[in-house]
C-alpha positions as CSV (number, residue, x, y, z in Angstrom):
1,M,149.5,48.1,120.0
2,T,149.5,49.3,116.8
3,I,147.0,48.4,114.2
4,E,147.9,48.6,110.4
5,G,144.9,50.3,108.9
6,T,145.3,47.5,105.8
7,E,144.5,44.8,108.5
8,F,140.9,46.1,109.0
9,V,140.2,46.9,105.6
10,L,141.0,43.2,104.4
11,Y,138.9,41.0,106.8
12,H,136.1,44.2,106.6
13,A,136.1,43.5,102.5
14,Y,135.8,39.9,103.2
15,E,132.8,40.4,105.9
16,Y,131.3,43.3,103.3
17,T,131.6,40.9,100.0
18,H,129.5,38.1,101.8
19,A,127.1,40.3,103.3
20,A,126.6,42.2,100.0
21,V,126.4,39.1,98.4
22,S,123.4,37.7,100.5
23,P,120.3,39.0,98.6
24,L,121.6,37.9,95.6
25,R,122.1,34.2,97.3
26,N,118.8,34.6,98.8
27,A,116.9,35.2,95.8
28,A,119.1,32.3,94.1
29,K,117.7,29.9,96.7
30,M,114.2,31.0,95.8
31,S,114.3,30.9,92.1
32,M,116.2,27.0,92.5
33,R,112.7,26.2,94.3
34,M,110.6,27.2,91.9
35,L,112.4,25.8,89.1
36,R,112.6,22.0,91.0
37,N,109.1,22.2,92.3
38,P,107.2,19.1,91.2
39,F,104.2,21.2,90.2
40,N,106.5,22.9,88.3
41,P,105.7,21.9,84.6
42,F,108.6,23.0,83.1
43,A,110.8,21.3,86.2
44,P,111.9,18.5,83.8
45,T,113.1,20.4,80.7
46,L,116.6,20.9,80.0
47,P,116.7,24.6,80.4
48,A,115.0,24.6,84.0
49,R,117.3,21.9,85.1
50,T,120.7,23.8,84.0
51,T,119.1,27.3,85.3
52,A,118.6,25.7,88.9
53,A,122.1,23.6,88.3
54,M,123.8,27.5,88.2
55,L,121.9,28.8,90.8
56,E,122.4,25.9,93.2
57,M,126.5,26.3,92.2
58,F,126.2,30.3,92.7
59,I,125.1,29.3,96.5
60,S,127.9,27.0,97.1
61,A,130.2,29.6,95.9
62,T,128.9,32.5,98.0
63,K,127.9,30.5,101.5
64,R,129.5,31.1,104.6
65,Y,130.6,27.5,105.7
66,S,130.1,27.1,109.2
67,K,131.9,24.4,111.5
68,P,130.6,20.9,110.5
69,E,129.4,18.7,113.3
70,F,131.1,14.8,113.9
71,D,127.7,13.6,113.2
72,I,128.9,9.7,115.1
73,D,125.7,8.9,116.7
74,T,126.5,5.0,116.6
75,V,129.7,2.3,116.1
76,E,129.5,-1.1,115.5
77,V,131.5,-2.7,118.9
78,D,131.5,-6.7,118.8
79,G,129.5,-6.8,115.8
80,E,126.9,-4.6,117.6
81,P,125.2,-1.2,117.2
82,V,126.1,1.0,120.2
83,A,125.1,4.6,120.9
84,V,127.9,7.1,120.9
85,V,127.5,10.5,123.2
86,E,129.6,13.5,122.1
87,E,131.3,15.1,125.8
88,K,133.0,18.3,126.1
89,V,135.0,17.0,129.4
90,V,137.0,20.1,129.1
91,E,136.7,23.8,127.8
92,K,139.3,26.1,127.2
93,P,139.5,29.1,125.7
94,F,141.4,28.0,122.2
95,C,140.2,24.1,122.7
96,N,137.9,21.8,124.0
97,L,138.4,18.2,124.8
98,V,135.9,15.9,123.3
99,R,135.2,12.8,124.4
100,F,133.2,10.6,122.2
101,R,131.9,7.9,125.0
102,R,130.3,4.8,123.5
103,E,127.1,4.0,125.8
104,G,127.4,0.7,127.8
105,A,131.1,0.0,126.3
106,E,132.9,0.7,129.5
107,R,133.2,-2.9,130.7
108,R,135.5,-3.4,127.8
109,N,137.9,-1.4,129.4
110,D,139.6,-0.3,126.1
111,S,142.9,2.1,126.0
112,A,142.1,5.8,126.2
113,V,143.1,7.5,123.0
114,L,144.0,11.4,122.5
115,I,144.1,12.0,119.0
116,V,145.6,15.5,118.8
117,A,143.7,17.1,115.3
118,P,145.7,19.7,113.1
119,M,145.4,23.3,114.1
120,S,146.2,24.1,110.4
121,G,142.6,25.8,108.8
122,H,139.7,23.2,109.0
123,F,138.0,22.1,112.3
124,A,138.7,19.0,114.1
125,T,135.7,17.4,112.0
126,L,137.9,17.2,109.2
127,L,139.3,13.5,110.9
128,R,135.6,12.5,111.7
129,G,136.9,9.3,109.3
130,T,139.6,9.4,112.2
131,V,137.8,9.1,115.0
132,R,134.8,7.0,113.4
133,A,137.6,3.9,112.5
134,M,139.1,4.5,116.4
135,L,136.0,4.2,118.1
136,P,135.1,0.4,117.9
137,G,138.1,-0.7,119.7
138,H,139.2,2.4,122.1
139,D,138.3,5.0,124.3
140,V,138.2,8.5,122.2
141,Y,139.2,11.8,122.9
142,I,139.7,14.6,120.5
143,T,141.5,18.0,120.5
144,D,138.3,20.4,119.4
145,W,140.1,23.6,118.3
146,I,138.2,27.1,118.4
147,D,138.2,29.6,115.9
148,A,140.3,32.3,116.8
149,R,138.1,34.7,115.6
150,D,135.7,34.1,118.5
151,V,138.4,34.1,121.2
152,P,138.2,37.4,123.2
153,M,141.7,39.2,123.7
154,S,140.5,38.5,127.2
155,D,142.1,34.9,126.7
156,G,145.4,35.6,126.4
157,R,148.0,34.2,123.7
158,F,147.8,30.8,122.4
159,G,151.2,30.7,120.4
160,L,153.4,26.9,120.3
161,D,154.0,26.9,124.1
162,E,150.5,26.8,124.6
163,Y,149.8,24.2,122.1
164,I,152.2,21.8,124.5
165,D,150.8,23.0,127.3
166,Y,147.4,21.6,126.2
167,V,148.7,18.5,125.0
168,R,150.1,18.0,128.5
169,E,147.1,19.1,130.5
170,F,144.9,16.8,128.4
171,C,147.3,13.4,128.7
172,G,146.7,14.3,132.4
173,V,142.9,14.3,131.9
174,L,143.1,11.2,130.3
175,H,145.3,9.2,132.9
176,T,142.7,11.3,135.6
177,A,139.7,9.6,134.1
178,T,141.6,6.1,133.2
179,G,144.1,5.5,135.9
180,E,147.2,4.4,133.0
181,R,149.0,6.6,130.6
182,P,147.5,7.2,127.2
183,A,148.1,7.0,123.6
184,V,148.0,9.9,121.6
185,M,148.0,9.7,117.7
186,A,149.0,13.3,116.1
187,V,147.7,14.0,112.8
188,C,149.8,16.6,110.7
189,Q,151.0,19.6,112.2
190,P,150.8,18.4,115.7
191,G,153.4,16.5,115.2
192,V,156.2,18.4,116.6
193,P,154.3,20.0,119.7
194,V,153.1,16.9,120.5
195,L,157.0,15.1,120.2
196,A,157.9,18.3,122.2
197,A,155.4,17.6,124.7
198,A,156.5,13.9,125.1
199,A,159.7,14.7,125.7
200,L,159.7,17.4,128.5
201,M,157.0,15.1,130.3
202,A,159.8,12.4,129.7
203,E,162.5,14.5,131.0
204,D,159.8,15.4,134.7
205,D,159.1,11.9,134.6
206,A,155.6,12.9,134.5
207,P,153.1,9.8,135.7
208,D,150.6,10.9,132.9
209,R,152.8,10.7,129.8
210,P,152.0,8.7,126.9
211,A,152.3,5.7,127.1
212,S,152.7,5.7,122.8
213,I,152.7,8.4,120.0
214,I,151.8,8.1,116.6
215,L,153.1,10.5,114.4
216,M,150.8,10.4,111.2
217,G,152.0,12.7,108.1
218,S,153.5,14.8,110.2
219,P,156.2,18.0,109.5
220,I,159.1,16.8,112.4
221,D,162.3,17.5,109.9
222,T,160.8,19.6,106.9
223,R,164.6,19.3,105.0
224,R,163.8,16.4,104.0
225,N,162.3,16.2,100.7
226,P,160.6,19.3,100.7
227,Q,157.2,19.7,99.6
228,E,155.1,22.9,97.9
229,P,154.3,24.2,101.2
230,N,157.9,23.3,102.6
231,L,159.2,25.3,100.1
232,L,156.7,28.3,100.7
233,A,157.5,28.7,104.1
234,T,161.5,29.0,103.2
235,T,161.5,31.3,100.5
236,H,160.1,34.1,102.2
237,P,161.2,36.1,105.3
238,L,158.9,35.5,108.3
239,S,158.2,39.2,108.5
240,W,156.8,38.9,104.8
241,F,154.3,36.0,106.6
242,E,153.5,38.8,109.3
243,K,152.9,41.9,107.0
244,N,151.1,39.9,104.0
245,V,149.1,37.2,105.8
246,I,148.3,38.1,109.7
247,V,145.1,40.4,110.1
248,T,143.2,41.8,113.0
249,V,139.7,40.6,113.3
250,P,137.3,43.1,112.9
251,F,134.1,43.9,114.8
252,P,131.6,42.5,116.6
253,N,133.5,39.4,116.3
254,P,134.0,38.2,119.6
255,G,137.7,38.1,118.9
256,F,138.2,41.7,118.4
257,L,141.7,43.3,118.0
258,R,142.8,40.0,118.1
259,R,145.5,39.7,115.2
260,V,145.1,36.1,113.0
261,Y,146.0,34.4,109.5
262,P,142.3,34.0,108.7
263,G,140.7,31.2,107.4
264,F,139.5,32.6,104.2
265,M,143.5,33.2,103.2
266,Q,144.2,29.8,103.8
267,L,141.2,28.3,102.0
268,T,142.7,30.3,99.0
269,G,145.7,28.4,99.5
270,F,144.1,25.4,99.6
271,M,142.7,25.5,96.5
272,Q,145.4,26.6,95.0
273,M,147.4,23.9,95.7
274,N,144.9,21.8,93.3
275,L,143.3,24.3,91.0
276,D,142.9,21.9,88.4
277,R,141.6,19.4,90.7
278,H,139.0,21.5,92.3
279,V,137.7,23.1,89.0
280,D,137.3,20.2,87.3
281,A,135.4,18.7,90.2
282,H,133.1,21.4,90.0
283,M,132.4,20.9,86.4
284,K,131.2,17.5,87.0
285,Q,129.1,19.0,89.9
286,F,127.3,21.2,87.6
287,Q,126.8,18.1,85.2
288,H,125.3,15.7,88.2
289,L,122.7,18.3,89.1
290,V,121.7,19.0,85.3
291,V,121.4,14.8,84.7
292,G,119.7,14.7,88.5
293,D,122.5,12.3,89.2
294,G,121.7,13.1,93.3
295,E,124.5,10.5,95.1
296,S,127.2,12.2,93.1
297,A,126.2,15.3,93.6
298,E,125.3,14.5,97.7
299,A,128.7,13.1,97.8
300,H,130.7,16.4,96.3
301,T,128.5,18.5,98.6
302,A,129.3,16.8,101.5
303,F,133.3,16.9,100.9
304,Y,133.1,20.4,100.0
305,D,130.8,21.2,102.8
306,E,133.6,20.1,105.1
307,Y,136.5,21.5,102.7
308,L,135.4,25.5,102.6
309,A,135.2,25.5,106.4
310,V,137.9,27.2,107.7
311,M,139.2,28.8,111.0
312,D,141.2,31.1,112.0
313,M,144.4,31.0,113.7
314,T,146.3,33.3,116.0
315,A,148.9,35.2,114.8
316,E,151.7,34.1,117.2
317,F,150.9,30.6,116.8
318,Y,150.9,30.6,112.9
319,L,154.6,32.6,112.7
320,E,155.7,30.1,115.4
321,T,155.4,27.0,113.6
322,I,156.7,28.8,109.9
323,E,159.8,29.8,111.9
324,T,160.6,26.8,114.4
325,V,159.5,23.9,112.1
326,F,159.8,25.2,108.7
327,Q,162.4,27.7,108.9
328,E,164.9,26.7,111.9
329,H,163.9,23.5,111.8
330,S,164.6,23.7,115.8
331,L,163.5,20.4,116.8
332,P,165.8,18.0,114.4
333,R,168.1,20.4,115.2
334,G,168.4,20.2,119.0
335,L,167.4,23.8,119.4
336,M,164.1,23.9,120.3
337,T,163.0,25.8,123.3
338,Y,159.9,25.7,125.4
339,R,159.4,29.0,127.0
340,D,162.5,30.4,125.7
341,E,164.4,28.9,128.5
342,R,164.0,25.1,128.7
343,L,165.3,22.8,125.8
344,V,163.5,20.2,124.4
345,K,165.3,16.7,124.2
346,P,163.4,14.1,122.4
347,E,166.8,12.0,123.0
348,L,165.6,11.5,127.1
349,I,162.8,10.0,125.8
350,T,162.8,6.0,127.1
351,D,159.5,4.5,127.8
352,I,157.2,6.4,124.9
353,A,156.3,4.1,122.3
354,L,156.6,5.9,118.9
355,M,155.3,5.1,115.6
356,T,155.5,7.1,112.8
357,V,153.3,6.8,109.5
358,E,153.9,8.3,106.0
359,G,152.0,8.1,102.5
360,E,153.6,7.2,99.6
361,K,152.2,10.1,97.5
362,D,152.2,12.7,100.6
363,D,152.6,16.0,98.6
364,I,152.2,18.2,101.7
365,T,154.5,16.2,104.4
366,G,157.0,14.7,102.1
367,R,158.6,11.4,102.6
368,G,160.8,10.8,105.5
369,Q,159.9,14.5,107.3
370,T,157.8,11.9,109.9
371,A,160.1,8.9,110.0
372,A,163.1,11.8,110.7
373,A,161.2,11.4,114.8
374,H,163.3,8.1,114.9
375,A,166.2,9.5,115.1
376,L,165.6,11.9,117.5
377,C,164.9,9.5,120.2
378,P,168.0,7.3,120.1
379,D,168.0,5.7,123.6
380,L,164.0,4.8,122.7
381,P,164.5,0.6,122.7
382,G,164.0,-0.6,118.8
383,A,161.1,-2.6,120.1
384,K,159.4,0.6,120.8
385,K,159.7,1.9,117.3
386,F,157.8,1.4,114.2
387,H,157.4,2.9,110.7
388,W,154.4,2.5,108.3
389,E,154.4,4.0,104.8
390,Q,151.2,3.1,103.1
391,K,151.2,2.5,99.3
392,G,149.2,4.6,96.9
393,V,148.0,7.8,99.4
394,G,148.4,10.9,100.0
395,H,148.2,13.2,102.3
396,Y,144.6,13.2,103.6
397,G,144.6,9.2,103.2
398,V,147.0,9.0,106.2
399,F,144.3,9.8,108.5
400,N,141.2,8.8,106.4
401,G,139.5,6.9,103.5
402,S,139.4,3.1,102.6
403,R,143.1,2.3,103.1
404,F,143.3,3.9,106.2
405,R,140.3,2.1,107.4
406,T,142.1,-1.5,106.3
407,N,145.7,-1.0,106.3
408,I,146.6,2.1,108.6
409,Q,144.5,2.1,111.1
410,P,144.7,-1.8,112.4
411,K,148.4,-1.5,112.6
412,I,147.7,1.4,115.3
413,A,145.4,-0.3,117.5
414,D,148.0,-3.2,117.4
415,F,150.4,-0.6,118.5
416,I,148.9,0.8,121.0
417,A,148.0,-2.8,122.3
418,E,151.4,-3.6,122.8
419,N,152.7,-0.5,124.4
420,R,149.5,-0.4,126.9
421,G,151.4,-1.8,129.4
422,S,149.2,-3.2,132.4
423,P,145.8,-1.5,132.2
424,V,144.2,-0.1,135.3
425,K,140.5,0.4,135.9
426,P,140.0,2.9,138.8
427,K,137.6,1.4,141.1
428,A,135.4,4.5,141.2
429,A,135.7,6.7,137.6
430,P,136.8,10.4,138.8
431,K,133.7,12.7,137.9
432,L,135.8,15.6,136.2
433,K,135.1,19.3,137.1
434,L,134.5,21.5,133.8
435,M,136.9,24.3,134.2
436,K,136.0,27.8,131.9
437,T,139.2,29.5,133.0
438,G,141.6,27.3,131.5
439,A,143.1,25.6,134.8
440,A,143.0,21.7,134.6
441,P,140.2,19.6,135.2
442,V,140.5,18.5,139.1
443,A,138.8,15.3,140.9
444,A,135.5,15.5,142.2
445,A,135.4,15.0,145.8
C-alpha cells in the first residue's frame, strides 16, 4: 500500500489543531460559568452577557461534535403514549441495523419498514424526525452507519457493492422477523443502491425482496436538472477527487491506515454551499445569547449539534458513488454492474411498488432526478407507481419538518399499506442471534 505523506499531514493537522485549542476551550468554559453565575453581581450587566456570549460561541466553534443520540423514548400510538426501546438487531463492521421497538404494540401487527439512511457525511440521527413520524403506524428499522475512522482495516473494504449487500441482508432480517416482504425507504443518497438491490432481488425472485420502495430526494439520474453538487462532481476527473479529498486515517484511531473522505472536509463543503445563511444564523445566535433568549438559542444549538456532527466515509464508497452516480450515470444508462460482472436490471422489477418523493425547491437533488426511477421500471404496473412533489420544501424538507409530517408521511403510509399484501404473523417470532463477524442473523433454534 502506498501512503502519501500529505494524507497524514492533513488529518494530523486537524487532530493537532483540535488538541491545541482544548486548553483555551476549557478556560473559556470556566470563564463563561463565572460570568453567568447567579451569585456574580455583574452577571446581569451588558458587558458580562456579551462576553459570556462570545465565549459560548468560541466553545461551540471549536468543540468536536460526537454522534448524537436518537433520543426517542416514547411515541403516541392510538392516542396513548408508548415506550420505545432502541435495539441493535444486527451489528456489522460498517453499519448497525437498529430497531425502534414499541413496547406492547406488537399486537397491532404493523408493517415493518426499513429506513436506509444516507451515508453522506451526517449520522443516521439526522433522520430522527423521519423515524418519529413513521413510528406510530409502523415497526421501524434504520441503518445506523458507522464512522469509517472507527472501522479497522481488518474488516475489509466498503463500496457500492457492499452497500447493496447490506440492503439485501437487512431486507432478509425483516422478512425473517415478520414473515412478510418489507417496505424500504431510501432517503437521498441510498436511492441508487436500494433500487439496484431491489432489481437484483427481483431478478432472483428472492422471497425477501421488498414489497415497496420509497425513494426520497434520491439522485437516480443526475443528468436531469443538475444542481451545484452534481456540477461539482462533473467538473473534475475522478483522479482529482482521489488526490484532493481522500486522506488516510492516522494513528491511534481504530481505522488507522484506512483511506477515507473525512467528515471535517465534508462539513466544509456543506457550510460553503449556504455560507451566508450559516453566518446569519450564528450572528442571530450571538444576539439571542446576549439578550437571554433561551428558547431561540436552544433551537439553534440543537440544530448545529446535529449538523456539525459528521463522519468519515470510505474512499472506495465515495469514489465509486462519484463515478457511478454523478459522472457515468450508470444506472439510468443501463450500465451499472454488481461485482463487476452482473448487470443491474431495474426493468425486471414487476411487483415491487415504487414511490418517489421530490421537493420543489431541492437544491441538492434537482427536480426530476428521483422521478426518473419510474422510467427505469417499464414493466411495473402503473397502479404500483406513485410520484409526489412537495411544494415549498427544499432537500431536507423532503424527509423532515412540518410538511413532511403533515403532507408526505401520510402518503408514504398509505402507499406502504396499499402495497403490503396479506400480512403474515409468525406463530412464534424468531429470535435473532447477533452476529458480529459480518454474517447474516439466523433464527435461533
